[in-house]
C-alpha positions in Angstrom: 19.1 -37.4 -2.0 21.2 -34.3 -1.5 23.2 -33.9 1.7 21.8 -31.3 4.1 24.1 -28.3 4.7 23.8 -25.4 7.0 23.0 -23.2 4.1 20.2 -25.5 3.1 18.8 -25.5 6.6 18.9 -21.7 6.8 17.1 -21.4 3.5 14.5 -23.9 4.7 14.1 -22.0 7.9 13.6 -18.7 6.1 11.0 -20.1 3.7 9.1 -21.8 6.6 9.1 -18.6 8.5 7.8 -16.5 5.6 5.2 -19.2 4.8 4.0 -19.4 8.4 3.7 -15.6 8.7 1.8 -15.3 5.5 -0.5 -18.2 6.4 -1.2 -17.0 9.9 -1.8 -13.5 8.7 -4.3 -14.7 6.1 -6.1 -16.7 8.6 -6.4 -13.6 10.8 -7.6 -11.7 7.8 -10.3 -14.2 7.2 -11.4 -14.0 10.8 -11.3 -10.2 10.7 -13.4 -10.1 7.5 -16.0 -12.4 9.0 -16.2 -10.4 12.3 -16.2 -7.0 10.7 -18.1 -7.5 7.4 -21.0 -9.7 8.7 -22.7 -7.0 10.9 -21.7 -4.1 8.7 -23.6 -2.2 6.1 -22.9 -3.3 2.5 -20.9 -0.2 1.7 -18.7 -0.6 4.7 -18.3 -4.3 4.0 -17.4 -3.7 0.4 -14.9 -1.0 1.3 -13.2 -3.1 3.9 -13.2 -6.3 1.8 -11.6 -4.4 -1.2 -9.0 -2.4 0.7 -7.7 -4.4 3.6 -6.4 -7.4 1.7 -4.4 -5.2 -0.6 -2.9 -3.3 2.3 -2.1 -6.5 4.0 -0.5 -8.0 0.9 1.7 -4.9 0.5 2.7 -5.0 4.2 3.5 -8.8 4.0 5.5 -8.3 0.8 7.5 -5.5 2.4 8.1 -7.6 5.4 9.2 -10.6 3.3 11.8 -8.4 1.5 13.0 -6.9 4.8 13.2 -10.4 6.3 15.2 -11.7 3.3 17.6 -8.8 3.4 18.1 -9.2 7.1 18.9 -12.8 6.7 21.3 -12.1 3.8 23.1 -9.5 5.9 23.5 -12.0 8.8 24.9 -14.7 6.5 28.6 -15.4 7.2 30.7 -13.7 4.6 28.0 -11.2 3.6 29.3 -8.3 1.6 28.4 -4.8 2.4 
């Protein structure tokens, strides 16, 4: 078993945070799809079901990159 260092803990924290945000967001998406698509017309449901997940994935990807860069900039000894 490898010793735990502060760098390892920071890396674990960042991955847990990203995983939690993605997971909670996808649960919220599933709820939103259920609530919005069920009573909607087929056209509205299809449009919503095909566009919102892609927009959400793009936003989450952008957030994950931003989060990683922010953590990298806060790391002790980070270069400009």
